[in-house]
C-alpha positions as CSV (number, residue, x, y, z in Angstrom):
1,M,31.3,2.3,3.0
2,P,28.7,1.9,1.3
3,L,24.9,3.7,1.5
4,A,22.2,1.9,3.3
5,A,19.7,0.6,0.9
6,A,15.9,3.2,1.4
7,P,14.0,0.9,3.8
8,F,11.1,1.2,2.2
9,P,12.0,0.7,-1.8
10,L,8.8,0.0,-3.4
11,G,7.3,2.7,-1.4
12,A,10.3,5.5,-2.1
13,A,9.1,4.2,-6.0
14,T,5.6,4.8,-5.9
15,T,4.5,8.1,-7.6
16,L,1.2,10.3,-7.1
17,A,0.5,9.7,-11.2
18,E,0.8,5.9,-10.5
19,L,-1.8,5.9,-7.8
20,A,-4.0,8.4,-10.3
21,D,-4.3,6.3,-13.0
22,D,-4.5,2.8,-11.2
23,P,-3.9,2.3,-8.0
24,H,-4.7,-1.8,-7.2
25,P,-1.6,-3.1,-9.1
26,R,0.8,-1.0,-6.5
27,L,-1.5,-1.3,-3.9
28,A,-1.5,-5.1,-4.7
29,L,2.4,-4.6,-4.5
30,L,2.8,-3.3,-1.6
31,R,0.1,-5.2,0.8
32,A,2.4,-8.0,-0.9
33,Q,6.2,-6.7,0.1
34,E,5.6,-3.7,1.8
35,P,2.6,-3.8,4.0
36,V,3.6,-0.8,6.7
37,S,5.6,1.9,4.2
38,W,6.7,5.4,3.9
39,L,5.4,6.9,0.4
40,P,7.4,10.0,0.2
41,E,5.5,11.2,-2.8
42,L,2.5,11.2,-0.2
43,N,4.5,12.9,3.2
44,G,3.3,9.9,5.2
45,W,2.7,5.9,6.0
46,L,0.7,3.6,3.6
47,V,-0.7,0.5,6.0
């Protein structure tokens, strides 16, 4: 049986370094494609 896809792939791929360096491109992508997302790096939801 294949594994299910991650429910929040963009959030799961987001790193603290990426957010600290220049958060705007990633946040724009999240707003457009995943407006509610779980970010494991933050251990929380980004809305």
